PyMOL CGO cylinders between C-alpha atoms (Angstrom):
from pymol import cmd
from pymol.cgo import CYLINDER

trace = [
    CYLINDER, 22.57, -11.57, -20.05, 21.09, -8.85, -17.90, 0.3, 1, 1, 1, 1, 1, 1,
    CYLINDER, 21.09, -8.85, -17.90, 23.15, -8.38, -14.76, 0.3, 1, 1, 1, 1, 1, 1,
    CYLINDER, 23.15, -8.38, -14.76, 21.31, -5.56, -12.98, 0.3, 1, 1, 1, 1, 1, 1,
    CYLINDER, 21.31, -5.56, -12.98, 17.57, -5.76, -12.44, 0.3, 1, 1, 1, 1, 1, 1,
    CYLINDER, 17.57, -5.76, -12.44, 14.92, -3.63, -10.78, 0.3, 1, 1, 1, 1, 1, 1,
    CYLINDER, 14.92, -3.63, -10.78, 12.08, -5.63, -9.26, 0.3, 1, 1, 1, 1, 1, 1,
    CYLINDER, 12.08, -5.63, -9.26, 8.76, -3.90, -8.55, 0.3, 1, 1, 1, 1, 1, 1,
    CYLINDER, 8.76, -3.90, -8.55, 6.66, -5.56, -5.87, 0.3, 1, 1, 1, 1, 1, 1,
    CYLINDER, 6.66, -5.56, -5.87, 3.18, -4.41, -5.00, 0.3, 1, 1, 1, 1, 1, 1,
    CYLINDER, 3.18, -4.41, -5.00, 2.39, -4.23, -1.31, 0.3, 1, 1, 1, 1, 1, 1,
    CYLINDER, 2.39, -4.23, -1.31, -0.65, -6.46, -1.84, 0.3, 1, 1, 1, 1, 1, 1,
    CYLINDER, -0.65, -6.46, -1.84, 1.64, -9.32, -2.83, 0.3, 1, 1, 1, 1, 1, 1,
    CYLINDER, 1.64, -9.32, -2.83, 3.05, -9.42, 0.73, 0.3, 1, 1, 1, 1, 1, 1,
    CYLINDER, 3.05, -9.42, 0.73, -0.42, -9.80, 2.26, 0.3, 1, 1, 1, 1, 1, 1,
    CYLINDER, -0.42, -9.80, 2.26, -0.97, -13.16, 0.55, 0.3, 1, 1, 1, 1, 1, 1,
    CYLINDER, -0.97, -13.16, 0.55, -4.55, -14.39, 0.85, 0.3, 1, 1, 1, 1, 1, 1,
    CYLINDER, -4.55, -14.39, 0.85, -5.30, -12.14, 3.84, 0.3, 1, 1, 1, 1, 1, 1,
    CYLINDER, -5.30, -12.14, 3.84, -5.46, -8.96, 1.79, 0.3, 1, 1, 1, 1, 1, 1,
    CYLINDER, -5.46, -8.96, 1.79, -3.92, -6.87, 4.55, 0.3, 1, 1, 1, 1, 1, 1,
    CYLINDER, -3.92, -6.87, 4.55, -0.63, -6.67, 6.39, 0.3, 1, 1, 1, 1, 1, 1,
    CYLINDER, -0.63, -6.67, 6.39, 2.34, -8.98, 5.81, 0.3, 1, 1, 1, 1, 1, 1,
    CYLINDER, 2.34, -8.98, 5.81, 1.95, -12.74, 5.63, 0.3, 1, 1, 1, 1, 1, 1,
    CYLINDER, 1.95, -12.74, 5.63, 5.11, -14.50, 6.83, 0.3, 1, 1, 1, 1, 1, 1,
    CYLINDER, 5.11, -14.50, 6.83, 4.87, -17.42, 4.38, 0.3, 1, 1, 1, 1, 1, 1,
    CYLINDER, 4.87, -17.42, 4.38, 4.49, -15.13, 1.36, 0.3, 1, 1, 1, 1, 1, 1,
    CYLINDER, 4.49, -15.13, 1.36, 7.27, -12.81, 2.54, 0.3, 1, 1, 1, 1, 1, 1,
    CYLINDER, 7.27, -12.81, 2.54, 9.58, -15.80, 3.03, 0.3, 1, 1, 1, 1, 1, 1,
    CYLINDER, 9.58, -15.80, 3.03, 8.81, -17.18, -0.43, 0.3, 1, 1, 1, 1, 1, 1,
    CYLINDER, 8.81, -17.18, -0.43, 9.54, -13.88, -2.18, 0.3, 1, 1, 1, 1, 1, 1,
    CYLINDER, 9.54, -13.88, -2.18, 12.72, -13.26, -0.17, 0.3, 1, 1, 1, 1, 1, 1,
    CYLINDER, 12.72, -13.26, -0.17, 13.99, -16.77, -0.97, 0.3, 1, 1, 1, 1, 1, 1,
    CYLINDER, 13.99, -16.77, -0.97, 13.39, -16.28, -4.70, 0.3, 1, 1, 1, 1, 1, 1,
    CYLINDER, 13.39, -16.28, -4.70, 15.21, -12.95, -4.72, 0.3, 1, 1, 1, 1, 1, 1,
    CYLINDER, 15.21, -12.95, -4.72, 18.15, -14.51, -2.85, 0.3, 1, 1, 1, 1, 1, 1,
    CYLINDER, 18.15, -14.51, -2.85, 18.27, -17.37, -5.38, 0.3, 1, 1, 1, 1, 1, 1,
    CYLINDER, 18.27, -17.37, -5.38, 18.61, -14.82, -8.19, 0.3, 1, 1, 1, 1, 1, 1,
    CYLINDER, 18.61, -14.82, -8.19, 21.17, -12.79, -6.21, 0.3, 1, 1, 1, 1, 1, 1,
    CYLINDER, 21.17, -12.79, -6.21, 23.29, -15.92, -5.76, 0.3, 1, 1, 1, 1, 1, 1,
    CYLINDER, 23.29, -15.92, -5.76, 23.43, -16.28, -9.55, 0.3, 1, 1, 1, 1, 1, 1,
    CYLINDER, 23.43, -16.28, -9.55, 25.30, -12.98, -9.79, 0.3, 1, 1, 1, 1, 1, 1,
    CYLINDER, 25.30, -12.98, -9.79, 22.50, -10.50, -10.43, 0.3, 1, 1, 1, 1, 1, 1,
    CYLINDER, 22.50, -10.50, -10.43, 22.61, -7.01, -8.92, 0.3, 1, 1, 1, 1, 1, 1,
    CYLINDER, 22.61, -7.01, -8.92, 19.16, -6.26, -7.54, 0.3, 1, 1, 1, 1, 1, 1,
    CYLINDER, 19.16, -6.26, -7.54, 17.10, -3.24, -6.59, 0.3, 1, 1, 1, 1, 1, 1,
    CYLINDER, 17.10, -3.24, -6.59, 13.56, -3.62, -5.26, 0.3, 1, 1, 1, 1, 1, 1,
    CYLINDER, 13.56, -3.62, -5.26, 10.79, -1.01, -5.23, 0.3, 1, 1, 1, 1, 1, 1,
    CYLINDER, 10.79, -1.01, -5.23, 7.96, -1.94, -2.89, 0.3, 1, 1, 1, 1, 1, 1,
    CYLINDER, 7.96, -1.94, -2.89, 4.43, -0.55, -2.77, 0.3, 1, 1, 1, 1, 1, 1,
    CYLINDER, 4.43, -0.55, -2.77, 2.29, 0.01, 0.31, 0.3, 1, 1, 1, 1, 1, 1,
    CYLINDER, 2.29, 0.01, 0.31, -1.24, -1.08, -0.61, 0.3, 1, 1, 1, 1, 1, 1,
    CYLINDER, -1.24, -1.08, -0.61, -1.28, -3.84, 2.01, 0.3, 1, 1, 1, 1, 1, 1,
    CYLINDER, -1.28, -3.84, 2.01, -0.75, -1.22, 4.72, 0.3, 1, 1, 1, 1, 1, 1,
    CYLINDER, -0.75, -1.22, 4.72, -2.84, 1.69, 3.48, 0.3, 1, 1, 1, 1, 1, 1,
    CYLINDER, -2.84, 1.69, 3.48, -4.96, 2.63, 0.49, 0.3, 1, 1, 1, 1, 1, 1,
    CYLINDER, -4.96, 2.63, 0.49, -6.10, 6.24, 0.47, 0.3, 1, 1, 1, 1, 1, 1,
    CYLINDER, -6.10, 6.24, 0.47, -8.75, 6.15, -2.28, 0.3, 1, 1, 1, 1, 1, 1,
    CYLINDER, -8.75, 6.15, -2.28, -11.65, 5.26, 0.04, 0.3, 1, 1, 1, 1, 1, 1,
    CYLINDER, -11.65, 5.26, 0.04, -10.55, 7.81, 2.62, 0.3, 1, 1, 1, 1, 1, 1,
    CYLINDER, -10.55, 7.81, 2.62, -10.43, 10.50, -0.06, 0.3, 1, 1, 1, 1, 1, 1,
    CYLINDER, -10.43, 10.50, -0.06, -13.85, 9.50, -1.39, 0.3, 1, 1, 1, 1, 1, 1,
    CYLINDER, -13.85, 9.50, -1.39, -15.70, 9.06, 1.90, 0.3, 1, 1, 1, 1, 1, 1,
    CYLINDER, -15.70, 9.06, 1.90, -14.17, 11.81, 4.04, 0.3, 1, 1, 1, 1, 1, 1,
    CYLINDER, -14.17, 11.81, 4.04, -13.14, 14.41, 1.49, 0.3, 1, 1, 1, 1, 1, 1,
    CYLINDER, -13.14, 14.41, 1.49, -9.64, 13.69, 2.78, 0.3, 1, 1, 1, 1, 1, 1,
    CYLINDER, -9.64, 13.69, 2.78, -6.87, 15.83, 1.20, 0.3, 1, 1, 1, 1, 1, 1,
    CYLINDER, -6.87, 15.83, 1.20, -5.40, 13.59, -1.53, 0.3, 1, 1, 1, 1, 1, 1,
    CYLINDER, -5.40, 13.59, -1.53, -1.82, 14.66, -0.92, 0.3, 1, 1, 1, 1, 1, 1,
    CYLINDER, -1.82, 14.66, -0.92, -2.13, 13.60, 2.74, 0.3, 1, 1, 1, 1, 1, 1,
    CYLINDER, -2.13, 13.60, 2.74, -3.49, 10.20, 1.70, 0.3, 1, 1, 1, 1, 1, 1,
    CYLINDER, -3.49, 10.20, 1.70, -0.53, 9.80, -0.66, 0.3, 1, 1, 1, 1, 1, 1,
    CYLINDER, -0.53, 9.80, -0.66, 1.87, 10.69, 2.15, 0.3, 1, 1, 1, 1, 1, 1,
    CYLINDER, 1.87, 10.69, 2.15, 0.31, 7.98, 4.31, 0.3, 1, 1, 1, 1, 1, 1,
    CYLINDER, 0.31, 7.98, 4.31, 0.71, 5.45, 1.50, 0.3, 1, 1, 1, 1, 1, 1,
    CYLINDER, 0.71, 5.45, 1.50, 4.36, 6.45, 1.09, 0.3, 1, 1, 1, 1, 1, 1,
    CYLINDER, 4.36, 6.45, 1.09, 4.97, 5.72, 4.77, 0.3, 1, 1, 1, 1, 1, 1,
    CYLINDER, 4.97, 5.72, 4.77, 3.33, 2.32, 4.23, 0.3, 1, 1, 1, 1, 1, 1,
    CYLINDER, 3.33, 2.32, 4.23, 6.02, 1.44, 1.68, 0.3, 1, 1, 1, 1, 1, 1,
    CYLINDER, 6.02, 1.44, 1.68, 8.70, 2.10, 4.29, 0.3, 1, 1, 1, 1, 1, 1,
    CYLINDER, 8.70, 2.10, 4.29, 7.06, -0.40, 6.65, 0.3, 1, 1, 1, 1, 1, 1,
    CYLINDER, 7.06, -0.40, 6.65, 7.21, -3.03, 3.91, 0.3, 1, 1, 1, 1, 1, 1,
    CYLINDER, 7.21, -3.03, 3.91, 10.79, -2.09, 3.10, 0.3, 1, 1, 1, 1, 1, 1,
    CYLINDER, 10.79, -2.09, 3.10, 11.81, -2.62, 6.73, 0.3, 1, 1, 1, 1, 1, 1,
    CYLINDER, 11.81, -2.62, 6.73, 10.27, -6.10, 6.62, 0.3, 1, 1, 1, 1, 1, 1,
    CYLINDER, 10.27, -6.10, 6.62, 12.21, -6.99, 3.47, 0.3, 1, 1, 1, 1, 1, 1,
    CYLINDER, 12.21, -6.99, 3.47, 15.48, -5.56, 4.78, 0.3, 1, 1, 1, 1, 1, 1,
    CYLINDER, 15.48, -5.56, 4.78, 15.15, -7.37, 8.11, 0.3, 1, 1, 1, 1, 1, 1,
    CYLINDER, 15.15, -7.37, 8.11, 14.45, -10.80, 6.59, 0.3, 1, 1, 1, 1, 1, 1,
    CYLINDER, 14.45, -10.80, 6.59, 17.27, -10.45, 4.04, 0.3, 1, 1, 1, 1, 1, 1,
    CYLINDER, 17.27, -10.45, 4.04, 19.70, -9.67, 6.84, 0.3, 1, 1, 1, 1, 1, 1,
    CYLINDER, 19.70, -9.67, 6.84, 18.43, -12.53, 9.01, 0.3, 1, 1, 1, 1, 1, 1,
    CYLINDER, 18.43, -12.53, 9.01, 19.25, -14.83, 6.11, 0.3, 1, 1, 1, 1, 1, 1,
    CYLINDER, 19.25, -14.83, 6.11, 22.78, -13.46, 5.88, 0.3, 1, 1, 1, 1, 1, 1,
    CYLINDER, 22.78, -13.46, 5.88, 22.21, -11.26, 2.82, 0.3, 1, 1, 1, 1, 1, 1,
    CYLINDER, 22.21, -11.26, 2.82, 23.49, -7.69, 2.73, 0.3, 1, 1, 1, 1, 1, 1,
    CYLINDER, 23.49, -7.69, 2.73, 20.52, -5.36, 2.20, 0.3, 1, 1, 1, 1, 1, 1,
    CYLINDER, 20.52, -5.36, 2.20, 19.73, -1.69, 2.66, 0.3, 1, 1, 1, 1, 1, 1,
    CYLINDER, 19.73, -1.69, 2.66, 16.45, 0.21, 2.84, 0.3, 1, 1, 1, 1, 1, 1,
    CYLINDER, 16.45, 0.21, 2.84, 16.68, 3.55, 1.07, 0.3, 1, 1, 1, 1, 1, 1,
    CYLINDER, 16.68, 3.55, 1.07, 13.76, 5.93, 1.64, 0.3, 1, 1, 1, 1, 1, 1,
    CYLINDER, 13.76, 5.93, 1.64, 13.01, 8.90, -0.59, 0.3, 1, 1, 1, 1, 1, 1,
    CYLINDER, 13.01, 8.90, -0.59, 12.45, 11.05, 2.53, 0.3, 1, 1, 1, 1, 1, 1,
    CYLINDER, 12.45, 11.05, 2.53, 14.11, 11.32, 5.93, 0.3, 1, 1, 1, 1, 1, 1,
    CYLINDER, 14.11, 11.32, 5.93, 13.13, 8.84, 8.65, 0.3, 1, 1, 1, 1, 1, 1,
    CYLINDER, 13.13, 8.84, 8.65, 15.98, 9.22, 11.12, 0.3, 1, 1, 1, 1, 1, 1,
    CYLINDER, 15.98, 9.22, 11.12, 17.13, 5.96, 12.67, 0.3, 1, 1, 1, 1, 1, 1,
    CYLINDER, 17.13, 5.96, 12.67, 14.82, 3.79, 10.58, 0.3, 1, 1, 1, 1, 1, 1,
    CYLINDER, 14.82, 3.79, 10.58, 15.95, 4.07, 6.98, 0.3, 1, 1, 1, 1, 1, 1,
    CYLINDER, 15.95, 4.07, 6.98, 18.64, 5.81, 4.93, 0.3, 1, 1, 1, 1, 1, 1,
    CYLINDER, 18.64, 5.81, 4.93, 17.78, 8.83, 2.81, 0.3, 1, 1, 1, 1, 1, 1,
    CYLINDER, 17.78, 8.83, 2.81, 18.07, 7.88, -0.87, 0.3, 1, 1, 1, 1, 1, 1,
    CYLINDER, 18.07, 7.88, -0.87, 21.21, 9.06, -2.64, 0.3, 1, 1, 1, 1, 1, 1,
    CYLINDER, 21.21, 9.06, -2.64, 21.79, 8.07, -6.27, 0.3, 1, 1, 1, 1, 1, 1,
    CYLINDER, 21.79, 8.07, -6.27, 25.58, 8.03, -6.18, 0.3, 1, 1, 1, 1, 1, 1,
    CYLINDER, 25.58, 8.03, -6.18, 25.79, 5.99, -2.98, 0.3, 1, 1, 1, 1, 1, 1,
    CYLINDER, 25.79, 5.99, -2.98, 23.12, 3.57, -4.18, 0.3, 1, 1, 1, 1, 1, 1,
    CYLINDER, 23.12, 3.57, -4.18, 24.95, 2.96, -7.47, 0.3, 1, 1, 1, 1, 1, 1,
    CYLINDER, 24.95, 2.96, -7.47, 28.01, 1.84, -5.51, 0.3, 1, 1, 1, 1, 1, 1,
    CYLINDER, 28.01, 1.84, -5.51, 26.11, -0.22, -2.94, 0.3, 1, 1, 1, 1, 1, 1,
    CYLINDER, 26.11, -0.22, -2.94, 24.01, -2.13, -5.46, 0.3, 1, 1, 1, 1, 1, 1,
    CYLINDER, 24.01, -2.13, -5.46, 27.19, -3.95, -6.48, 0.3, 1, 1, 1, 1, 1, 1,
    CYLINDER, 27.19, -3.95, -6.48, 27.10, -6.10, -3.32, 0.3, 1, 1, 1, 1, 1, 1,
    CYLINDER, 27.10, -6.10, -3.32, 23.83, -5.32, -1.53, 0.3, 1, 1, 1, 1, 1, 1,
    CYLINDER, 23.83, -5.32, -1.53, 20.18, -5.85, -2.35, 0.3, 1, 1, 1, 1, 1, 1,
    CYLINDER, 20.18, -5.85, -2.35, 18.76, -2.34, -2.27, 0.3, 1, 1, 1, 1, 1, 1,
    CYLINDER, 18.76, -2.34, -2.27, 15.16, -1.67, -1.27, 0.3, 1, 1, 1, 1, 1, 1,
    CYLINDER, 15.16, -1.67, -1.27, 13.73, 1.63, -2.43, 0.3, 1, 1, 1, 1, 1, 1,
    CYLINDER, 13.73, 1.63, -2.43, 10.79, 2.95, -0.42, 0.3, 1, 1, 1, 1, 1, 1,
    CYLINDER, 10.79, 2.95, -0.42, 8.76, 6.14, -0.21, 0.3, 1, 1, 1, 1, 1, 1,
    CYLINDER, 8.76, 6.14, -0.21, 7.87, 6.12, -3.90, 0.3, 1, 1, 1, 1, 1, 1,
    CYLINDER, 7.87, 6.12, -3.90, 9.38, 9.05, -5.78, 0.3, 1, 1, 1, 1, 1, 1,
    CYLINDER, 9.38, 9.05, -5.78, 9.22, 11.17, -2.63, 0.3, 1, 1, 1, 1, 1, 1,
    CYLINDER, 9.22, 11.17, -2.63, 6.28, 13.16, -3.99, 0.3, 1, 1, 1, 1, 1, 1,
    CYLINDER, 6.28, 13.16, -3.99, 2.52, 12.62, -3.77, 0.3, 1, 1, 1, 1, 1, 1,
    CYLINDER, 2.52, 12.62, -3.77, 0.46, 11.76, -6.88, 0.3, 1, 1, 1, 1, 1, 1,
    CYLINDER, 0.46, 11.76, -6.88, 3.21, 9.56, -8.37, 0.3, 1, 1, 1, 1, 1, 1,
    CYLINDER, 3.21, 9.56, -8.37, 2.71, 5.81, -8.20, 0.3, 1, 1, 1, 1, 1, 1,
    CYLINDER, 2.71, 5.81, -8.20, 5.28, 3.26, -7.06, 0.3, 1, 1, 1, 1, 1, 1,
    CYLINDER, 5.28, 3.26, -7.06, 5.26, 1.99, -10.67, 0.3, 1, 1, 1, 1, 1, 1,
    CYLINDER, 5.26, 1.99, -10.67, 6.67, 5.36, -11.69, 0.3, 1, 1, 1, 1, 1, 1,
    CYLINDER, 6.67, 5.36, -11.69, 9.13, 5.15, -8.80, 0.3, 1, 1, 1, 1, 1, 1,
    CYLINDER, 9.13, 5.15, -8.80, 10.25, 1.74, -10.08, 0.3, 1, 1, 1, 1, 1, 1,
    CYLINDER, 10.25, 1.74, -10.08, 10.91, 3.10, -13.56, 0.3, 1, 1, 1, 1, 1, 1,
    CYLINDER, 10.91, 3.10, -13.56, 12.74, 6.09, -12.11, 0.3, 1, 1, 1, 1, 1, 1,
    CYLINDER, 12.74, 6.09, -12.11, 14.98, 3.93, -9.93, 0.3, 1, 1, 1, 1, 1, 1,
    CYLINDER, 14.98, 3.93, -9.93, 15.60, 1.55, -12.85, 0.3, 1, 1, 1, 1, 1, 1,
    CYLINDER, 15.60, 1.55, -12.85, 16.86, 4.51, -14.90, 0.3, 1, 1, 1, 1, 1, 1,
    CYLINDER, 16.86, 4.51, -14.90, 18.95, 5.92, -12.05, 0.3, 1, 1, 1, 1, 1, 1,
    CYLINDER, 18.95, 5.92, -12.05, 20.51, 2.54, -11.26, 0.3, 1, 1, 1, 1, 1, 1,
    CYLINDER, 20.51, 2.54, -11.26, 21.24, 1.83, -14.94, 0.3, 1, 1, 1, 1, 1, 1,
    CYLINDER, 21.24, 1.83, -14.94, 19.19, -1.38, -14.71, 0.3, 1, 1, 1, 1, 1, 1,
    CYLINDER, 19.19, -1.38, -14.71, 19.17, -3.72, -17.69, 0.3, 1, 1, 1, 1, 1, 1,
    CYLINDER, 19.17, -3.72, -17.69, 15.51, -4.50, -17.21, 0.3, 1, 1, 1, 1, 1, 1,
    CYLINDER, 15.51, -4.50, -17.21, 12.53, -3.91, -14.95, 0.3, 1, 1, 1, 1, 1, 1,
    CYLINDER, 12.53, -3.91, -14.95, 10.40, -6.77, -13.65, 0.3, 1, 1, 1, 1, 1, 1,
    CYLINDER, 10.40, -6.77, -13.65, 6.92, -6.09, -12.31, 0.3, 1, 1, 1, 1, 1, 1,
    CYLINDER, 6.92, -6.09, -12.31, 5.70, -8.85, -10.01, 0.3, 1, 1, 1, 1, 1, 1,
    CYLINDER, 5.70, -8.85, -10.01, 1.92, -9.31, -10.05, 0.3, 1, 1, 1, 1, 1, 1,
    CYLINDER, 1.92, -9.31, -10.05, -0.76, -11.89, -9.25, 0.3, 1, 1, 1, 1, 1, 1,
    CYLINDER, -0.76, -11.89, -9.25, -1.40, -12.70, -12.94, 0.3, 1, 1, 1, 1, 1, 1,
    CYLINDER, -1.40, -12.70, -12.94, 0.74, -14.13, -15.75, 0.3, 1, 1, 1, 1, 1, 1,
    CYLINDER, 0.74, -14.13, -15.75, 1.29, -10.83, -17.56, 0.3, 1, 1, 1, 1, 1, 1,
    CYLINDER, 1.29, -10.83, -17.56, -0.65, -8.28, -19.61, 0.3, 1, 1, 1, 1, 1, 1,
    CYLINDER, -0.65, -8.28, -19.61, -4.21, -9.06, -20.70, 0.3, 1, 1, 1, 1, 1, 1,
    CYLINDER, -4.21, -9.06, -20.70, -6.71, -7.04, -22.72, 0.3, 1, 1, 1, 1, 1, 1,
    CYLINDER, -6.71, -7.04, -22.72, -8.93, -6.93, -19.60, 0.3, 1, 1, 1, 1, 1, 1,
    CYLINDER, -8.93, -6.93, -19.60, -8.92, -8.38, -16.10, 0.3, 1, 1, 1, 1, 1, 1,
    CYLINDER, -8.92, -8.38, -16.10, -8.46, -12.16, -16.56, 0.3, 1, 1, 1, 1, 1, 1,
    CYLINDER, -8.46, -12.16, -16.56, -10.00, -12.80, -13.14, 0.3, 1, 1, 1, 1, 1, 1,
    CYLINDER, -10.00, -12.80, -13.14, -13.27, -11.22, -14.32, 0.3, 1, 1, 1, 1, 1, 1,
    CYLINDER, -13.27, -11.22, -14.32, -13.12, -12.10, -18.02, 0.3, 1, 1, 1, 1, 1, 1,
    CYLINDER, -13.12, -12.10, -18.02, -12.25, -15.63, -19.16, 0.3, 1, 1, 1, 1, 1, 1,
    CYLINDER, -12.25, -15.63, -19.16, -11.96, -14.36, -22.73, 0.3, 1, 1, 1, 1, 1, 1,
    CYLINDER, -11.96, -14.36, -22.73, -9.33, -11.73, -21.97, 0.3, 1, 1, 1, 1, 1, 1,
    CYLINDER, -9.33, -11.73, -21.97, -6.54, -11.79, -24.54, 0.3, 1, 1, 1, 1, 1, 1,
    CYLINDER, -6.54, -11.79, -24.54, -3.04, -12.50, -23.27, 0.3, 1, 1, 1, 1, 1, 1,
    CYLINDER, -3.04, -12.50, -23.27, -0.09, -10.59, -24.74, 0.3, 1, 1, 1, 1, 1, 1,
    CYLINDER, -0.09, -10.59, -24.74, 3.21, -12.54, -24.54, 0.3, 1, 1, 1, 1, 1, 1,
    CYLINDER, 3.21, -12.54, -24.54, 4.95, -9.54, -26.08, 0.3, 1, 1, 1, 1, 1, 1,
    CYLINDER, 4.95, -9.54, -26.08, 3.83, -5.99, -26.80, 0.3, 1, 1, 1, 1, 1, 1,
    CYLINDER, 3.83, -5.99, -26.80, 5.53, -2.73, -27.72, 0.3, 1, 1, 1, 1, 1, 1,
    CYLINDER, 5.53, -2.73, -27.72, 5.54, 0.29, -25.41, 0.3, 1, 1, 1, 1, 1, 1,
    CYLINDER, 5.54, 0.29, -25.41, 3.41, 2.15, -27.98, 0.3, 1, 1, 1, 1, 1, 1,
    CYLINDER, 3.41, 2.15, -27.98, 0.81, -0.62, -28.31, 0.3, 1, 1, 1, 1, 1, 1,
    CYLINDER, 0.81, -0.62, -28.31, 0.52, -0.92, -24.54, 0.3, 1, 1, 1, 1, 1, 1,
    CYLINDER, 0.52, -0.92, -24.54, -0.22, 2.79, -24.19, 0.3, 1, 1, 1, 1, 1, 1,
    CYLINDER, -0.22, 2.79, -24.19, -2.45, 3.07, -27.27, 0.3, 1, 1, 1, 1, 1, 1,
    CYLINDER, -2.45, 3.07, -27.27, -4.61, 0.17, -26.09, 0.3, 1, 1, 1, 1, 1, 1,
    CYLINDER, -4.61, 0.17, -26.09, -4.90, 1.81, -22.67, 0.3, 1, 1, 1, 1, 1, 1,
    CYLINDER, -4.90, 1.81, -22.67, -3.81, -1.35, -20.87, 0.3, 1, 1, 1, 1, 1, 1,
    CYLINDER, -3.81, -1.35, -20.87, -3.74, -1.12, -17.09, 0.3, 1, 1, 1, 1, 1, 1,
    CYLINDER, -3.74, -1.12, -17.09, -1.22, -3.48, -15.47, 0.3, 1, 1, 1, 1, 1, 1,
    CYLINDER, -1.22, -3.48, -15.47, 1.43, -0.77, -15.22, 0.3, 1, 1, 1, 1, 1, 1,
    CYLINDER, 1.43, -0.77, -15.22, 1.10, 3.01, -15.14, 0.3, 1, 1, 1, 1, 1, 1,
    CYLINDER, 1.10, 3.01, -15.14, 1.57, 4.65, -18.53, 0.3, 1, 1, 1, 1, 1, 1,
    CYLINDER, 1.57, 4.65, -18.53, 4.01, 7.19, -17.13, 0.3, 1, 1, 1, 1, 1, 1,
    CYLINDER, 4.01, 7.19, -17.13, 6.21, 4.32, -15.94, 0.3, 1, 1, 1, 1, 1, 1,
    CYLINDER, 6.21, 4.32, -15.94, 6.04, 2.60, -19.33, 0.3, 1, 1, 1, 1, 1, 1,
    CYLINDER, 6.04, 2.60, -19.33, 6.90, 5.85, -21.11, 0.3, 1, 1, 1, 1, 1, 1,
    CYLINDER, 6.90, 5.85, -21.11, 9.95, 6.36, -18.91, 0.3, 1, 1, 1, 1, 1, 1,
    CYLINDER, 9.95, 6.36, -18.91, 11.18, 2.86, -19.74, 0.3, 1, 1, 1, 1, 1, 1,
    CYLINDER, 11.18, 2.86, -19.74, 10.53, 3.48, -23.44, 0.3, 1, 1, 1, 1, 1, 1,
    CYLINDER, 10.53, 3.48, -23.44, 12.57, 6.69, -23.41, 0.3, 1, 1, 1, 1, 1, 1,
    CYLINDER, 12.57, 6.69, -23.41, 15.45, 4.90, -21.68, 0.3, 1, 1, 1, 1, 1, 1,
    CYLINDER, 15.45, 4.90, -21.68, 15.17, 1.61, -23.61, 0.3, 1, 1, 1, 1, 1, 1,
    CYLINDER, 15.17, 1.61, -23.61, 14.53, -0.53, -20.52, 0.3, 1, 1, 1, 1, 1, 1,
    CYLINDER, 14.53, -0.53, -20.52, 12.45, -3.66, -21.27, 0.3, 1, 1, 1, 1, 1, 1,
    CYLINDER, 12.45, -3.66, -21.27, 9.67, -4.55, -18.82, 0.3, 1, 1, 1, 1, 1, 1,
    CYLINDER, 9.67, -4.55, -18.82, 8.78, -8.09, -17.81, 0.3, 1, 1, 1, 1, 1, 1,
    CYLINDER, 8.78, -8.09, -17.81, 5.38, -8.56, -16.15, 0.3, 1, 1, 1, 1, 1, 1,
    CYLINDER, 5.38, -8.56, -16.15, 4.84, -11.92, -14.44, 0.3, 1, 1, 1, 1, 1, 1,
    CYLINDER, 4.84, -11.92, -14.44, 3.14, -13.83, -11.62, 0.3, 1, 1, 1, 1, 1, 1,
    CYLINDER, 3.14, -13.83, -11.62, 5.37, -13.81, -8.54, 0.3, 1, 1, 1, 1, 1, 1,
    CYLINDER, 5.37, -13.81, -8.54, 3.03, -16.12, -6.60, 0.3, 1, 1, 1, 1, 1, 1,
    CYLINDER, 3.03, -16.12, -6.60, 4.09, -19.10, -8.72, 0.3, 1, 1, 1, 1, 1, 1,
    CYLINDER, 4.09, -19.10, -8.72, 7.01, -20.59, -6.83, 0.3, 1, 1, 1, 1, 1, 1,
    CYLINDER, 7.01, -20.59, -6.83, 10.34, -20.17, -8.58, 0.3, 1, 1, 1, 1, 1, 1,
    CYLINDER, 10.34, -20.17, -8.58, 8.87, -17.90, -11.22, 0.3, 1, 1, 1, 1, 1, 1,
    CYLINDER, 8.87, -17.90, -11.22, 11.28, -14.99, -10.80, 0.3, 1, 1, 1, 1, 1, 1,
    CYLINDER, 11.28, -14.99, -10.80, 14.22, -17.20, -11.72, 0.3, 1, 1, 1, 1, 1, 1,
    CYLINDER, 14.22, -17.20, -11.72, 12.28, -18.86, -14.55, 0.3, 1, 1, 1, 1, 1, 1,
    CYLINDER, 12.28, -18.86, -14.55, 11.28, -15.51, -16.06, 0.3, 1, 1, 1, 1, 1, 1,
    CYLINDER, 11.28, -15.51, -16.06, 14.88, -14.32, -16.05, 0.3, 1, 1, 1, 1, 1, 1,
    CYLINDER, 14.88, -14.32, -16.05, 15.80, -17.51, -17.91, 0.3, 1, 1, 1, 1, 1, 1,
    CYLINDER, 15.80, -17.51, -17.91, 12.81, -16.99, -20.26, 0.3, 1, 1, 1, 1, 1, 1,
    CYLINDER, 12.81, -16.99, -20.26, 11.40, -20.38, -19.28, 0.3, 1, 1, 1, 1, 1, 1,
    CYLINDER, 11.40, -20.38, -19.28, 8.02, -19.25, -17.98, 0.3, 1, 1, 1, 1, 1, 1,
    CYLINDER, 8.02, -19.25, -17.98, 4.88, -17.35, -18.96, 0.3, 1, 1, 1, 1, 1, 1,
    CYLINDER, 4.88, -17.35, -18.96, 5.22, -13.57, -18.88, 0.3, 1, 1, 1, 1, 1, 1,
    CYLINDER, 5.22, -13.57, -18.88, 4.64, -10.43, -20.93, 0.3, 1, 1, 1, 1, 1, 1,
    CYLINDER, 4.64, -10.43, -20.93, 7.56, -8.53, -22.35, 0.3, 1, 1, 1, 1, 1, 1,
    CYLINDER, 7.56, -8.53, -22.35, 7.00, -4.84, -23.06, 0.3, 1, 1, 1, 1, 1, 1,
    CYLINDER, 7.00, -4.84, -23.06, 9.78, -3.52, -25.28, 0.3, 1, 1, 1, 1, 1, 1,
]
cmd.load_cgo(trace, "trace")
């Protein structure tokens, strides 16, 4: 059984039906599910995105905004989400720590691989700030942290059941893949997870589970292989 997992959460998940900001009910649900898994003995790292706080693509397009600055703003957005996760975990009596890939004195701890490897044994670690560099997605950051933490697997939490040939929300005939190889995923140019992130997992032999986190209890069910998900391996 896998004992150490890296969970990738998109920022949009936290916004629930509002599409912006952090919805308390959704945050509570996700936190409760992570705690349930933690109480079963799993060691857990979480990488959180920032799309519910800021998305730079429209700013870049409409204002000729420097892309690297837009990426920096998005990276700060992930720290805001990380603070929310850390705070709620602690309010519920769970040890948690927000590690940022860049310095934010007094707000988060600067990421350190060696310290994080020790602390993940008894704390839920939240990794924010992406990789610390613009132009790299939080998917890539999740794969990187999974490798650095020696995770047994990476779980990407989404709003759909797994990997489809096209967007299942827009196409009722989209084909669902319960299992697919790293190579097939990349060759078919599938879009649920960044190809660079998938390649990193391939090189380090880390399987990827893609599943719907909005179904209550689904994180635990996926880990027990009792739910619908896509396995990339």
